[in-house]
N, C-alpha and C positions, 0 to 999 in steps of 0.2 A: 464539549470540553476538549481542549487541546493538551496533549501530554508531550513531555520531552521524548525524543527518539531514543531507542535503546540499541546498543551495538554489541555484536558478538566479537570476542577477542580470541584468546587462546583456545585451541582445540586439540583433542587427543582421542585415541580409541585403541582398544585391545580386542583382538579377534583371533581366530585360528589362522588367519593370514598374516598376522604380525602383531608385535608388542607395542607399536606406536603408529602414529598417523603416516609417517614417511614410509615405513615398511609395508603398511597396508596399500598405500598408493602405488608403490613399486609393483606389488603383486597384481593389482587391478590393471595397470598398464600392460602387463604381460598376459592379461586375459585369464588369470588363474582364479579358480573358485575353491572354496573350502569344503564343499559338500562331498562327503564320501560315505561309504557304508560303515556303520558303527553298531555295536551292541550297546544298548542303553538299559542298564540294569538287566531285568529278565526279558526285555524286548530285544529280539535279535534282528540284525541286518536292516537297520533303518538308515535311510539316506539323510544325514544331518551334518551340519558344520559344527564340529566339536573338537576341543583340544585333545590330541592323541595322548599326550603325556603332560600332566600338570607340572611335573618337575622339570621336564625339558623346556617347557614354555618360558621359564624364568620369571614367573610372576612374583611381585613383591609381596611380603607378608606383613600386614598391618599389626596383627596381634597373634599371640600363640593360639594354636588350635583354630585358626581361621578357616572358613569354607572357601571353596573355589570361587564362588561369587564375590566374596569379600576381597579375595586377592585380586580378582579381575578389576573390581571397582577401584581399589586402592592404587593399582598399577596405572589405571587410566587417569585418575584424579591427581595423583601426587605431583606430577610436573606442573599441572595447572595451579593447584593450591600453593605450591612453593614459589611460583612466579609472581603471584599477586598478594597484597597485604590483606589478610583476613581480619577484619575489624568487628566490633560488636554490632555493626550494621551490614555485615555480609551474610547473605542467606546461603544455605545449602538446600537445593531442591533435588530430591532423589526420585527417579522413576524406575519402577519395577512392577511386573505383574504378579510374579510368584515368589520373588525373594528367595529365602532359604527354605523353601517348602520341603525339600528332602529331609530336613531335620525332624519332620514329623514321623518318619520311619523309625527314628531312634527314641521316640516318645518325648522329644524336646519341644513341646508345644509353645512354651513361652519364648524360646530362642528363635522360633520360626516366624514370629510376628514381624511385620514390616517396620514398625517403629523401632524395634530392637536393632534391626539391621541399620537403619538410618542413624540412630544414636551412636552405634559402634563406628560407623564411617566418619561421622562428625568429630568424634573424639580423636580418632586416629589421625585425621587430617588437620586438626587444630582449629576447628570452628568454635566461635564463642556464642553462637546462636543455636536455638533448637531447630533441628532439621525439619523440612516439610516433605511429606511423601505424596507422590502422585501415582495412583494405580488405577488406570481407567482403560483396561483392555489394551488393544494394540495401538491406540493413539497416545499412550502414556508418555512416550519419549518426546514427541512434538508438543504435547500439551504441557509438559513440565517446563519447556522453554517458554511457552506462552505465559504460564503462571509466574515464572521468574520476571519476565518483562513487565507484567502488570503490577506485581508487588513493588518493583522499583519505581514505576511510573506514579503510583499513588503515594509514594514516600515512605512506605513501610521499611524498605531497605535501600541502601545506596548501590549495592552491586550483588551479584549472586554467582555461585558455581552450580551448574546444572549437571547432574551425574545420573547415568542410566545404565541398567544392566539386568540381564537374565541369563540363566544357564539351561542347557538341555538336560532334562531329568526324566526318569521313568514316569513320574506323575504327569508331566506335560505331554510327553509323547503318547501315553495311553489316552489322555483326554482328546487329543486330535484324532487318534485312531477311532475313538468312539464316535466322532463326527464323520468318520470315513473321509477325512480330509488330508491324509498323508499321501504324498506321491510315492509310487513304487520306483521312481528314478529321480535324479536331481531335477528340481523344479524348473518349469519352462514358462515364465511369466508371459501372458498375453498370447501364447502360442496355441495353435489349433489342437495340438496333442497334449496340452497341459492336463495334469491329473491330480493336482493338489499341492500342498505346501511341502517344503523341506524346512525343518526347524534348525535354528542355529543359536549359538551363544556368543555374547559380546558385551563389552562395556564401552561407554563413550562419555566424554566430558567437554563442557565449554564454560567459558567465563563471560558474563554479560554485565554491562554497566552503561551509564549515561555518557561516559567518556567516548569521544568520537574514535571509531575504529574502522577496520577495513570493511566490515559487513553490517549493514543497517537493517533492522527488522522493520519493514514497511507496514505490515499489517498481518493480523492473524485472527482466526475464529475457529470455534468448535461447535458443531451442531449435531444433535442426535435426531435420526430420522424416525425413531419410535416405530420401527417396522417389525422386527423379529429379534428373538433373543440371540440368534447366531447369524442369520442371513441378512445381507444388506438390502436396502430398498432397490427394487428393480429399476426405478426411475432415476436413481442417483441423487434424489432430492437433497438429502443431508449434505452430501459432498458439494453439490452445486451451491447450496446456500452458504456453506463454509467458505468457499472460494469467493463468492460474491461479497460477503461481509468483510473478508480480508482485503479485497480490492477496494471497498468503500473506505476502510481505515487508511489504506495506502494512498488513496486519491489518485489512482492510476487506472488506465484501461487494462483489464486483466489479460488482454491479448498482447500487451506490450511486455512480454517476457521472452527469455531466450531458451529456456527449457524447463521441463517438469520432472521432478523426482517423485515418481508415483509410488503408491503402496505396493501394487503388483505382486500379490502373494502366490499367484498361479493356481488359485482355486477357480472353478468354473464361474461362480457367482461374483466374487470380488472383482476379477479383471473385467468381466462384462459390465458390472455396475460402473466401474471407473471409466471405461470407454464411453458408455452412455453419458455420464456426467461431463466428461471433457468435450464430447461432441455437442451437448446442449449448451455448453459455455463458449462454443466457437473456437475451441483450442485444438481441433483435430489435426492441424498442420504444425503445431509446436512440437519440437523433438521431445520424446518421452523416454526415460529409462526407468527400469526397476533394478534394484541391487540385490534382490532376493536370490538370484542365480549364483551370486558370489558368496553371500553370507547366510543364506537361508533366512527364515523369519525369526528374528531375534527378539520378538515380543516387546517387552517394555523398553528395550534398547533401540529398537528398529528406527523409530522416528528421529531420535537424536543421532544415532550412528549414521543414518542415511543423509541427514542434514550436514553433518561434518564432512562426509565424502563429497557431497554436492558442492559445498563451499570450497573444498580443495580443488574440485574440478573447475570452479570459476577462477580460482587463483591461477591454475595451470592452463586455462582456456581449452579444456578438453571435454568433449561430449562422450561420456562413457557408454559403450553398448550394453544392451540387455542380454546378459549371458543366458544361453538356453533358448533364446527366441530365434525361430526360423521362419514361420509362416503365421500371419495374423489369424487369430481364432476368436475374434469378438465380432459382434454384429455391426458395430459402427467403425468407420475408418479412423484410425489414430496413427500417429507418426512414431512408431517404436524404433528406437535407434538400433541399427543392426551392426554397424562398424564404428569404431572411434572416429570422431571428427574434431577438427581443430579450428577454433574461431573465437573472437572476443565474446565473453559471457558476462553480462551485467546484472540480469535479474533472473531469479529462481522462484518457481512455485513448488513448494514441498507439500505433499498431501499424505494423509494417513486415514485408515478406516479400521474398524474393529468390531468385535462382538457387541451385542446390545444396541446396535445401530449407531455407534459412535463414529464421528468424522471430524477431521481437523485439517486446516490449511494454513500455510504461512508463506508470505512473500518476503524475499530478502534481496537486497541490492548491494552489489559490490561498489564501494565508494572510491577505491583507488588501490 
């Protein structure tokens, strides 16, 4: 069955590096990262990318008594939701892994539910449809974009706003500490001295529709490798199959891409798995970056945030370097970008992987 192509239009993001896409891009071009030492609740001196002051950040307030996450999501989405007409056939797809989990500390169990957060954002932004929540570990952001694409293609909606966000909380940091996965210094994706993740908080937003735009989603897929509750497959099988299936939908040779925006968390196992997968796919010479050195791992926001930044890089024809990378530390040769490069960029492969063996891949083409 052949479906109409889906295009990505408006894009925005809110992170500790900036309150919109342009300010984030400016910081990235300067090589600035947001990971510094913070106290997170009772956990002291963690390297995370976190807003230093919510007040100084200038986040918009959707409703009274809103949480930091709600303000971040609203600030990212408001310019997009205001630009396009939200009809009874416009979907809101929200990606988050933990949502307002910190409300549990105050005994607000009902308010901490993900559907409550989604409904709150839908009402604040003026949606006329029930929101859809995607919460699937660290592939959530990329998967939410795939879900929106598919729902439009089958005719359930005409267009969609995809919104993603997560915050750094004591709950999340303690969980990664329990896995002994937190880096004692700002993370170093794919580097020989990498020692784990640095967490981050962010929100990102895009608008998608059948109307022709600058970026066309060529193909996407999500495959679970059914390997382990937290560790990825050592062979990279789930990621390999995700990329191959995305390539089949796109009807292109997967080697015919200009760069890869990898997941690149800087854990020992994730980066090794990705290197193995890319090598198996014959993509070892394709330029690869990870944005985790700038933003940390933003969980449910990461896939969408990193897609937004990669699309901006295509617009500006810039290959962004992998902040923190110095010397290759994986078993297979891969082409990690060390310094910014400038050249025409037409096709992107974005990948994501997460707990539970989840993997996702998306191919995007710049149309003009």
